[in-house]
PQR file with spaces between the fields and no chain letter, atoms N, CA, C, O and H, PARSE charges and radii, in Angstrom:
ATOM       1  N    ILE     1     113.872   88.886  122.429 -0.4000 1.5000
ATOM       2  CA   ILE     1     112.405   88.654  121.966 -0.0000 2.0000
ATOM       3  C    ILE     1     111.621   89.687  122.474  0.5500 1.7000
ATOM       4  O    ILE     1     110.625   89.992  121.817 -0.5500 1.4000
ATOM       5  N    LYS     2     111.893   90.374  123.651 -0.4000 1.5000
ATOM       6  CA   LYS     2     111.101   91.600  123.939 -0.0000 2.0000
ATOM       7  C    LYS     2     111.229   92.564  123.011  0.5500 1.7000
ATOM       8  O    LYS     2     110.193   93.091  122.604 -0.5500 1.4000
ATOM       9  H    LYS     2     112.702   90.126  124.184  0.4000 1.0000
ATOM      10  N    THR     3     112.398   92.955  122.534 -0.4000 1.5000
ATOM      11  CA   THR     3     112.486   93.914  121.531 -0.0000 2.0000
ATOM      12  C    THR     3     111.618   93.687  120.280  0.5500 1.7000
ATOM      13  O    THR     3     110.899   94.553  119.782 -0.5500 1.4000
ATOM      14  H    THR     3     113.238   92.527  122.865  0.4000 1.0000
ATOM      15  N    LEU     4     111.757   92.492  119.851 -0.4000 1.5000
ATOM      16  CA   LEU     4     111.073   91.958  118.671 -0.0000 2.0000
ATOM      17  C    LEU     4     109.571   92.254  118.820  0.5500 1.7000
ATOM      18  O    LEU     4     108.923   92.806  117.930 -0.5500 1.4000
ATOM      19  H    LEU     4     112.342   91.789  120.256  0.4000 1.0000
ATOM      20  N    MET     5     109.032   91.839  120.045 -0.4000 1.5000
ATOM      21  CA   MET     5     107.676   92.015  120.275 -0.0000 2.0000
ATOM      22  C    MET     5     107.231   93.422  120.323  0.5500 1.7000
ATOM      23  O    MET     5     106.154   93.785  119.850 -0.5500 1.4000
ATOM      24  H    MET     5     109.559   91.391  120.768  0.4000 1.0000
ATOM      25  N    ALA     6     108.136   94.262  120.941 -0.4000 1.5000
ATOM      26  CA   ALA     6     107.788   95.648  121.095 -0.0000 2.0000
ATOM      27  C    ALA     6     107.835   96.445  119.764  0.5500 1.7000
ATOM      28  O    ALA     6     107.066   97.392  119.599 -0.5500 1.4000
ATOM      29  H    ALA     6     109.011   93.966  121.325  0.4000 1.0000
ATOM      30  N    ARG     7     108.663   96.101  118.880 -0.4000 1.5000
ATOM      31  CA   ARG     7     108.865   96.736  117.657 -0.0000 2.0000
ATOM      32  C    ARG     7     108.378   95.990  116.471  0.5500 1.7000
ATOM      33  O    ARG     7     108.856   96.238  115.364 -0.5500 1.4000
ATOM      34  H    ARG     7     109.288   95.331  119.013  0.4000 1.0000
ATOM      35  N    LYS     8     107.393   95.031  116.644 -0.4000 1.5000
ATOM      36  CA   LYS     8     106.883   94.298  115.382 -0.0000 2.0000
ATOM      37  C    LYS     8     106.150   94.966  114.554  0.5500 1.7000
ATOM      38  O    LYS     8     106.117   94.581  113.385 -0.5500 1.4000
ATOM      39  H    LYS     8     107.005   94.830  117.544  0.4000 1.0000
ATOM      40  N    ASP     9     105.402   96.102  114.949 -0.4000 1.5000
ATOM      41  CA   ASP     9     104.687   96.828  113.971 -0.0000 2.0000
ATOM      42  C    ASP     9     105.730   97.712  113.044  0.5500 1.7000
ATOM      43  O    ASP     9     105.578   97.805  111.826 -0.5500 1.4000
ATOM      44  H    ASP     9     105.429   96.414  115.899  0.4000 1.0000
ATOM      45  N    GLU    10     106.629   98.242  113.643 -0.4000 1.5000
ATOM      46  CA   GLU    10     107.661   98.893  112.892 -0.0000 2.0000
ATOM      47  C    GLU    10     108.403   98.123  111.782  0.5500 1.7000
ATOM      48  O    GLU    10     108.727   98.554  110.675 -0.5500 1.4000
ATOM      49  H    GLU    10     106.752   98.166  114.632  0.4000 1.0000
ATOM      50  N    ILE    11     108.621   96.815  112.335 -0.4000 1.5000
ATOM      51  CA   ILE    11     109.410   95.873  111.385 -0.0000 2.0000
ATOM      52  C    ILE    11     108.457   95.328  110.342  0.5500 1.7000
ATOM      53  O    ILE    11     108.912   95.067  109.228 -0.5500 1.4000
ATOM      54  H    ILE    11     108.359   96.465  113.234  0.4000 1.0000
ATOM      55  N    ALA    12     107.207   95.139  110.598 -0.4000 1.5000
ATOM      56  CA   ALA    12     106.187   94.770  109.471 -0.0000 2.0000
ATOM      57  C    ALA    12     106.086   95.824  108.640  0.5500 1.7000
ATOM      58  O    ALA    12     106.080   95.555  107.439 -0.5500 1.4000
ATOM      59  H    ALA    12     106.837   95.351  111.503  0.4000 1.0000
ATOM      60  N    ASN    13     105.985   97.237  109.042 -0.4000 1.5000
ATOM      61  CA   ASN    13     105.841   98.296  108.168 -0.0000 2.0000
ATOM      62  C    ASN    13     106.945   98.421  107.136  0.5500 1.7000
ATOM      63  O    ASN    13     106.796   98.862  105.996 -0.5500 1.4000
ATOM      64  H    ASN    13     105.990   97.455  110.018  0.4000 1.0000
ATOM      65  N    TYR    14     108.075   97.978  107.678 -0.4000 1.5000
ATOM      66  CA   TYR    14     109.390   98.073  106.696 -0.0000 2.0000
ATOM      67  C    TYR    14     109.157   97.169  105.542  0.5500 1.7000
ATOM      68  O    TYR    14     109.406   97.491  104.380 -0.5500 1.4000
ATOM      69  H    TYR    14     108.196   97.620  108.604  0.4000 1.0000
ATOM      70  N    PHE    15     108.662   96.013  105.913 -0.4000 1.5000
ATOM      71  CA   PHE    15     108.561   94.841  104.796 -0.0000 2.0000
ATOM      72  C    PHE    15     107.274   95.243  103.909  0.5500 1.7000
ATOM      73  O    PHE    15     107.233   94.947  102.715 -0.5500 1.4000
ATOM      74  H    PHE    15     108.460   95.751  106.857  0.4000 1.0000
ATOM      75  N    LEU    16     106.343   95.855  104.481 -0.4000 1.5000
ATOM      76  CA   LEU    16     105.082   96.268  103.680 -0.0000 2.0000
ATOM      77  C    LEU    16     105.462   97.458  102.766  0.5500 1.7000
ATOM      78  O    LEU    16     105.158   97.423  101.574 -0.5500 1.4000
ATOM      79  H    LEU    16     106.377   96.095  105.451  0.4000 1.0000
ATOM      80  N    GLY    17     106.113   98.496  103.296 -0.4000 1.5000
ATOM      81  CA   GLY    17     106.253   99.581  102.503 -0.0000 2.0000
ATOM      82  C    GLY    17     107.678   99.765  101.961  0.5500 1.7000
ATOM      83  O    GLY    17     107.840  100.549  101.026 -0.5500 1.4000
ATOM      84  H    GLY    17     106.361   98.524  104.265  0.4000 1.0000
ATOM      85  N    ARG    18     108.677   99.128  102.456 -0.4000 1.5000
ATOM      86  CA   ARG    18     110.074   99.223  102.101 -0.0000 2.0000
ATOM      87  C    ARG    18     110.589  100.650  102.255  0.5500 1.7000
ATOM      88  O    ARG    18     111.412  101.119  101.468 -0.5500 1.4000
ATOM      89  H    ARG    18     108.545   98.491  103.216  0.4000 1.0000
ATOM      90  N    HIS    19     110.090  101.324  103.278 -0.4000 1.5000
ATOM      91  CA   HIS    19     110.689  102.672  103.669 -0.0000 2.0000
ATOM      92  C    HIS    19     111.669  102.504  104.665  0.5500 1.7000
ATOM      93  O    HIS    19     111.565  101.722  105.611 -0.5500 1.4000
ATOM      94  H    HIS    19     109.422  100.944  103.917  0.4000 1.0000
ATOM      95  N    ASN    20     112.643  103.265  104.435 -0.4000 1.5000
ATOM      96  CA   ASN    20     113.911  103.312  105.368 -0.0000 2.0000
ATOM      97  C    ASN    20     114.432  104.681  105.538  0.5500 1.7000
ATOM      98  O    ASN    20     113.995  105.602  104.847 -0.5500 1.4000
ATOM      99  H    ASN    20     112.727  103.900  103.667  0.4000 1.0000
ATOM     100  N    SER    21     115.390  104.863  106.471 -0.4000 1.5000
ATOM     101  CA   SER    21     115.879  106.259  106.576 -0.0000 2.0000
ATOM     102  C    SER    21     117.128  106.495  105.961  0.5500 1.7000
ATOM     103  O    SER    21     117.873  107.366  106.410 -0.5500 1.4000
ATOM     104  H    SER    21     115.745  104.115  107.032  0.4000 1.0000
ATOM     105  N    GLY    22     117.469  105.735  104.872 -0.4000 1.5000
ATOM     106  CA   GLY    22     118.575  105.959  104.167 -0.0000 2.0000
ATOM     107  C    GLY    22     118.983  107.435  103.680  0.5500 1.7000
ATOM     108  O    GLY    22     120.132  107.876  103.728 -0.5500 1.4000
ATOM     109  H    GLY    22     116.864  105.028  104.508  0.4000 1.0000
ATOM     110  N    PHE    23     117.928  108.084  103.235 -0.4000 1.5000
ATOM     111  CA   PHE    23     118.030  109.568  102.709 -0.0000 2.0000
ATOM     112  C    PHE    23     118.579  110.301  103.990  0.5500 1.7000
ATOM     113  O    PHE    23     119.625  110.948  103.938 -0.5500 1.4000
ATOM     114  H    PHE    23     116.995  107.726  103.196  0.4000 1.0000
ATOM     115  N    VAL    24     117.886  110.186  105.062 -0.4000 1.5000
ATOM     116  CA   VAL    24     118.172  111.053  106.258 -0.0000 2.0000
ATOM     117  C    VAL    24     119.618  110.650  106.722  0.5500 1.7000
ATOM     118  O    VAL    24     120.410  111.545  107.021 -0.5500 1.4000
ATOM     119  H    VAL    24     117.037  109.661  105.104  0.4000 1.0000
ATOM     120  N    GLU    25     119.951  109.450  106.785 -0.4000 1.5000
ATOM     121  CA   GLU    25     121.301  109.021  107.229 -0.0000 2.0000
ATOM     122  C    GLU    25     122.321  109.557  106.316  0.5500 1.7000
ATOM     123  O    GLU    25     123.359  109.993  106.813 -0.5500 1.4000
ATOM     124  H    GLU    25     119.308  108.723  106.542  0.4000 1.0000
ATOM     125  N    GLY    26     122.142  109.582  104.951 -0.4000 1.5000
ATOM     126  CA   GLY    26     123.137  110.173  104.067 -0.0000 2.0000
ATOM     127  C    GLY    26     123.242  111.585  104.282  0.5500 1.7000
ATOM     128  O    GLY    26     124.368  112.080  104.238 -0.5500 1.4000
ATOM     129  H    GLY    26     121.298  109.228  104.548  0.4000 1.0000
ATOM     130  N    LEU    27     122.120  112.407  104.537 -0.4000 1.5000
ATOM     131  CA   LEU    27     122.159  113.839  104.646 -0.0000 2.0000
ATOM     132  C    LEU    27     122.918  114.113  105.957  0.5500 1.7000
ATOM     133  O    LEU    27     123.724  115.038  106.056 -0.5500 1.4000
ATOM     134  H    LEU    27     121.205  112.005  104.573  0.4000 1.0000
ATOM     135  N    ASN    28     122.642  113.322  106.893 -0.4000 1.5000
ATOM     136  CA   ASN    28     123.286  113.643  108.295 -0.0000 2.0000
ATOM     137  C    ASN    28     124.866  113.454  108.019  0.5500 1.7000
ATOM     138  O    ASN    28     125.663  114.268  108.486 -0.5500 1.4000
ATOM     139  H    ASN    28     121.987  112.571  106.813  0.4000 1.0000
ATOM     140  N    ASN    29     125.308  112.316  107.217 -0.4000 1.5000
ATOM     141  CA   ASN    29     126.704  112.105  107.005 -0.0000 2.0000
ATOM     142  C    ASN    29     127.314  113.157  106.262  0.5500 1.7000
ATOM     143  O    ASN    29     128.406  113.613  106.598 -0.5500 1.4000
ATOM     144  H    ASN    29     124.661  111.655  106.837  0.4000 1.0000
ATOM     145  N    LYS    30     126.633  113.599  105.205 -0.4000 1.5000
ATOM     146  CA   LYS    30     127.087  114.837  104.394 -0.0000 2.0000
ATOM     147  C    LYS    30     127.370  116.150  105.195  0.5500 1.7000
ATOM     148  O    LYS    30     128.385  116.829  105.040 -0.5500 1.4000
ATOM     149  H    LYS    30     125.745  113.228  104.933  0.4000 1.0000
ATOM     150  N    ILE    31     126.331  116.438  106.089 -0.4000 1.5000
ATOM     151  CA   ILE    31     126.583  117.648  106.950 -0.0000 2.0000
ATOM     152  C    ILE    31     127.684  117.378  107.981  0.5500 1.7000
ATOM     153  O    ILE    31     128.366  118.359  108.277 -0.5500 1.4000
ATOM     154  H    ILE    31     125.506  115.887  106.215  0.4000 1.0000
ATOM     155  N    LYS    32     127.982  116.180  108.596 -0.4000 1.5000
ATOM     156  CA   LYS    32     129.008  115.913  109.403 -0.0000 2.0000
ATOM     157  C    LYS    32     130.349  116.071  108.711  0.5500 1.7000
ATOM     158  O    LYS    32     131.290  116.614  109.290 -0.5500 1.4000
ATOM     159  H    LYS    32     127.427  115.383  108.356  0.4000 1.0000
ATOM     160  N    VAL    33     130.439  115.606  107.496 -0.4000 1.5000
ATOM     161  CA   VAL    33     131.742  115.840  106.700 -0.0000 2.0000
ATOM     162  C    VAL    33     131.909  117.363  106.444  0.5500 1.7000
ATOM     163  O    VAL    33     133.008  117.897  106.597 -0.5500 1.4000
ATOM     164  H    VAL    33     129.675  115.165  107.025  0.4000 1.0000
ATOM     165  N    ILE    34     130.830  118.046  106.061 -0.4000 1.5000
ATOM     166  CA   ILE    34     131.008  119.528  105.862 -0.0000 2.0000
ATOM     167  C    ILE    34     131.523  120.213  107.152  0.5500 1.7000
ATOM     168  O    ILE    34     132.406  121.067  107.072 -0.5500 1.4000
ATOM     169  H    ILE    34     129.937  117.613  105.938  0.4000 1.0000
ATOM     170  N    LYS    35     130.981  119.847  108.349 -0.4000 1.5000
ATOM     171  CA   LYS    35     131.372  120.389  109.574 -0.0000 2.0000
ATOM     172  C    LYS    35     132.878  120.073  109.800  0.5500 1.7000
ATOM     173  O    LYS    35     133.609  120.954  110.252 -0.5500 1.4000
ATOM     174  H    LYS    35     130.264  119.153  108.414  0.4000 1.0000
ATOM     175  N    ARG    36     133.309  118.972  109.530 -0.4000 1.5000
ATOM     176  CA   ARG    36     134.665  118.651  109.740 -0.0000 2.0000
ATOM     177  C    ARG    36     135.572  119.366  108.721  0.5500 1.7000
ATOM     178  O    ARG    36     136.700  119.733  109.049 -0.5500 1.4000
ATOM     179  H    ARG    36     132.715  118.257  109.163  0.4000 1.0000
ATOM     180  N    ARG    37     135.071  119.565  107.470 -0.4000 1.5000
ATOM     181  CA   ARG    37     135.908  120.133  106.524 -0.0000 2.0000
ATOM     182  C    ARG    37     136.084  121.677  106.888  0.5500 1.7000
ATOM     183  O    ARG    37     137.149  122.275  106.736 -0.5500 1.4000
ATOM     184  H    ARG    37     134.154  119.266  107.204  0.4000 1.0000
ATOM     185  N    CYS    38     135.004  122.211  107.348 -0.4000 1.5000
ATOM     186  CA   CYS    38     134.867  123.727  107.513 -0.0000 2.0000
ATOM     187  C    CYS    38     135.174  124.133  109.046  0.5500 1.7000
ATOM     188  O    CYS    38     134.765  125.182  109.544 -0.5500 1.4000
ATOM     189  H    CYS    38     134.138  121.725  107.471  0.4000 1.0000
ATOM     190  N    TYR    39     135.902  123.225  109.691 -0.4000 1.5000
ATOM     191  CA   TYR    39     136.272  123.649  111.134 -0.0000 2.0000
ATOM     192  C    TYR    39     136.960  124.988  111.161  0.5500 1.7000
ATOM     193  O    TYR    39     137.912  125.215  110.415 -0.5500 1.4000
ATOM     194  H    TYR    39     136.234  122.373  109.286  0.4000 1.0000
ATOM     195  N    GLY    40     136.523  125.818  111.953 -0.4000 1.5000
ATOM     196  CA   GLY    40     137.066  127.143  112.037 -0.0000 2.0000
ATOM     197  C    GLY    40     136.143  128.131  111.439  0.5500 1.7000
ATOM     198  O    GLY    40     136.521  129.303  111.470 -0.5500 1.4000
ATOM     199  H    GLY    40     135.749  125.634  112.559  0.4000 1.0000
ATOM     200  N    ILE    41     135.006  127.866  110.903 -0.4000 1.5000
ATOM     201  CA   ILE    41     134.124  128.773  110.299 -0.0000 2.0000
ATOM     202  C    ILE    41     133.355  129.294  111.514  0.5500 1.7000
ATOM     203  O    ILE    41     132.606  128.541  112.136 -0.5500 1.4000
ATOM     204  H    ILE    41     134.699  126.915  110.878  0.4000 1.0000
ATOM     205  N    LEU    42     133.531  130.586  111.862 -0.4000 1.5000
ATOM     206  CA   LEU    42     132.869  131.087  113.066 -0.0000 2.0000
ATOM     207  C    LEU    42     131.525  131.586  112.802  0.5500 1.7000
ATOM     208  O    LEU    42     130.728  131.536  113.739 -0.5500 1.4000
ATOM     209  H    LEU    42     134.139  131.198  111.356  0.4000 1.0000
ATOM     210  N    ASN    43     131.147  132.050  111.703 -0.4000 1.5000
ATOM     211  CA   ASN    43     129.879  132.456  111.311 -0.0000 2.0000
ATOM     212  C    ASN    43     128.965  131.369  110.953  0.5500 1.7000
ATOM     213  O    ASN    43     129.239  130.650  109.992 -0.5500 1.4000
ATOM     214  H    ASN    43     131.794  132.091  110.942  0.4000 1.0000
ATOM     215  N    LEU    44     127.865  131.182  111.667 -0.4000 1.5000
ATOM     216  CA   LEU    44     126.948  130.109  111.430 -0.0000 2.0000
ATOM     217  C    LEU    44     126.229  130.228  110.021  0.5500 1.7000
ATOM     218  O    LEU    44     125.899  129.224  109.391 -0.5500 1.4000
ATOM     219  H    LEU    44     127.642  131.766  112.448  0.4000 1.0000
ATOM     220  N    GLY    45     126.018  131.450  109.592 -0.4000 1.5000
ATOM     221  CA   GLY    45     125.547  131.734  108.191 -0.0000 2.0000
ATOM     222  C    GLY    45     126.398  131.073  107.171  0.5500 1.7000
ATOM     223  O    GLY    45     125.933  130.363  106.279 -0.5500 1.4000
ATOM     224  H    GLY    45     126.287  132.266  110.104  0.4000 1.0000
ATOM     225  N    HIS    46     127.604  131.315  107.323 -0.4000 1.5000
ATOM     226  CA   HIS    46     128.607  130.754  106.250 -0.0000 2.0000
ATOM     227  C    HIS    46     128.545  129.286  106.294  0.5500 1.7000
ATOM     228  O    HIS    46     128.684  128.668  105.238 -0.5500 1.4000
ATOM     229  H    HIS    46     127.982  131.892  108.047  0.4000 1.0000
ATOM     230  N    LEU    47     128.355  128.672  107.377 -0.4000 1.5000
ATOM     231  CA   LEU    47     128.271  127.177  107.405 -0.0000 2.0000
ATOM     232  C    LEU    47     127.082  126.748  106.692  0.5500 1.7000
ATOM     233  O    LEU    47     127.178  125.832  105.876 -0.5500 1.4000
ATOM     234  H    LEU    47     128.242  129.174  108.235  0.4000 1.0000
ATOM     235  N    PHE    48     125.868  127.371  106.937 -0.4000 1.5000
ATOM     236  CA   PHE    48     124.665  126.992  106.186 -0.0000 2.0000
ATOM     237  C    PHE    48     124.871  127.143  104.748  0.5500 1.7000
ATOM     238  O    PHE    48     124.458  126.240  104.019 -0.5500 1.4000
ATOM     239  H    PHE    48     125.790  128.115  107.600  0.4000 1.0000
ATOM     240  N    GLN    49     125.523  128.282  104.178 -0.4000 1.5000
ATOM     241  CA   GLN    49     125.704  128.622  102.932 -0.0000 2.0000
ATOM     242  C    GLN    49     126.633  127.481  102.264  0.5500 1.7000
ATOM     243  O    GLN    49     126.416  127.101  101.113 -0.5500 1.4000
ATOM     244  H    GLN    49     125.858  129.015  104.770  0.4000 1.0000
ATOM     245  N    ARG    50     127.638  126.978  103.020 -0.4000 1.5000
ATOM     246  CA   ARG    50     128.479  125.885  102.576 -0.0000 2.0000
ATOM     247  C    ARG    50     127.714  124.605  102.450  0.5500 1.7000
ATOM     248  O    ARG    50     127.996  123.857  101.514 -0.5500 1.4000
ATOM     249  H    ARG    50     127.814  127.287  103.955  0.4000 1.0000
ATOM     250  N    ILE    51     126.587  124.214  103.467 -0.4000 1.5000
ATOM     251  CA   ILE    51     125.875  123.130  103.232 -0.0000 2.0000
ATOM     252  C    ILE    51     124.928  123.290  102.083  0.5500 1.7000
ATOM     253  O    ILE    51     124.666  122.340  101.345 -0.5500 1.4000
ATOM     254  H    ILE    51     126.358  124.821  104.228  0.4000 1.0000
ATOM     255  N    GLN    52     124.471  124.346  101.944 -0.4000 1.5000
ATOM     256  CA   GLN    52     123.377  124.520  100.678 -0.0000 2.0000
ATOM     257  C    GLN    52     124.299  124.410   99.396  0.5500 1.7000
ATOM     258  O    GLN    52     123.869  123.737   98.459 -0.5500 1.4000
ATOM     259  H    GLN    52     124.684  125.117  102.544  0.4000 1.0000
ATOM     260  N    LEU    53     125.394  124.952   99.299 -0.4000 1.5000
ATOM     261  CA   LEU    53     126.237  124.777   98.085 -0.0000 2.0000
ATOM     262  C    LEU    53     126.622  123.341   97.784  0.5500 1.7000
ATOM     263  O    LEU    53     126.624  122.895   96.637 -0.5500 1.4000
ATOM     264  H    LEU    53     125.743  125.498  100.060  0.4000 1.0000
ATOM     265  N    ASP    54     126.984  122.554   98.982 -0.4000 1.5000
ATOM     266  CA   ASP    54     127.338  121.284   98.669 -0.0000 2.0000
ATOM     267  C    ASP    54     126.209  120.324   98.263  0.5500 1.7000
ATOM     268  O    ASP    54     126.359  119.370   97.498 -0.5500 1.4000
ATOM     269  H    ASP    54     126.982  122.917   99.914  0.4000 1.0000
ATOM     270  N    LEU    55     124.979  120.709   98.904 -0.4000 1.5000
ATOM     271  CA   LEU    55     123.788  119.875   98.608 -0.0000 2.0000
ATOM     272  C    LEU    55     123.173  120.067   97.232  0.5500 1.7000
ATOM     273  O    LEU    55     122.962  119.087   96.517 -0.5500 1.4000
ATOM     274  H    LEU    55     124.857  121.483   99.525  0.4000 1.0000
ATOM     275  N    VAL    56     122.869  121.346   96.826 -0.4000 1.5000
ATOM     276  CA   VAL    56     122.198  121.660   95.658 -0.0000 2.0000
ATOM     277  C    VAL    56     122.973  122.629   94.785  0.5500 1.7000
ATOM     278  O    VAL    56     122.582  122.741   93.624 -0.5500 1.4000
ATOM     279  H    VAL    56     123.040  122.142   97.407  0.4000 1.0000
ATOM     280  N    GLY    57     123.917  123.275   95.143 -0.4000 1.5000
ATOM     281  CA   GLY    57     124.580  124.327   94.425 -0.0000 2.0000
ATOM     282  C    GLY    57     125.183  123.919   93.218  0.5500 1.7000
ATOM     283  O    GLY    57     125.056  124.642   92.230 -0.5500 1.4000
ATOM     284  H    GLY    57     124.234  123.183   96.087  0.4000 1.0000
ATOM     285  N    TYR    58     125.875  122.775   93.149 -0.4000 1.5000
ATOM     286  CA   TYR    58     126.605  122.350   91.996 -0.0000 2.0000
ATOM     287  C    TYR    58     125.652  121.924   90.847  0.5500 1.7000
ATOM     288  O    TYR    58     125.990  121.995   89.666 -0.5500 1.4000
ATOM     289  H    TYR    58     125.978  122.188   93.952  0.4000 1.0000
ATOM     290  N    LYS    59     124.459  121.485   91.258 -0.4000 1.5000
ATOM     291  CA   LYS    59     123.469  121.104   90.294 -0.0000 2.0000
ATOM     292  C    LYS    59     123.059  122.255   89.438  0.5500 1.7000
ATOM     293  O    LYS    59     122.638  122.037   88.302 -0.5500 1.4000
ATOM     294  H    LYS    59     124.185  121.427   92.218  0.4000 1.0000
ATOM     295  N    LEU    60     123.160  123.530   89.936 -0.4000 1.5000
ATOM     296  CA   LEU    60     122.683  124.719   89.350 -0.0000 2.0000
ATOM     297  C    LEU    60     123.701  124.951   88.140  0.5500 1.7000
ATOM     298  O    LEU    60     123.351  125.535   87.114 -0.5500 1.4000
ATOM     299  H    LEU    60     123.502  123.707   90.859  0.4000 1.0000
ATOM     300  N    TYR    61     124.983  124.449   88.339 -0.4000 1.5000
ATOM     301  CA   TYR    61     125.941  124.855   87.309 -0.0000 2.0000
ATOM     302  C    TYR    61     126.385  123.753   86.344  0.5500 1.7000
ATOM     303  O    TYR    61     127.303  123.892   85.537 -0.5500 1.4000
ATOM     304  H    TYR    61     125.267  123.974   89.173  0.4000 1.0000
ATOM     305  N    ALA    62     125.615  122.595   86.507 -0.4000 1.5000
ATOM     306  CA   ALA    62     125.910  121.349   85.608 -0.0000 2.0000
ATOM     307  C    ALA    62     125.222  121.510   84.381  0.5500 1.7000
ATOM     308  O    ALA    62     125.306  120.646   83.508 -0.5500 1.4000
ATOM     309  H    ALA    62     124.868  122.483   87.163  0.4000 1.0000
């Protein structure tokens, strides 16, 4: 009950606007998968290039 009372504004805002963090959670998951796949990349720049390619790069060639 304490948690419900403390967070009632946030809970009410969800039902009013139907905003959630689904996009951010999905993005975090994609980045975690890329980090696991690219284990051993020592150059941080290459990791960011891989993330950029996986997120928007393939749309450029579709």
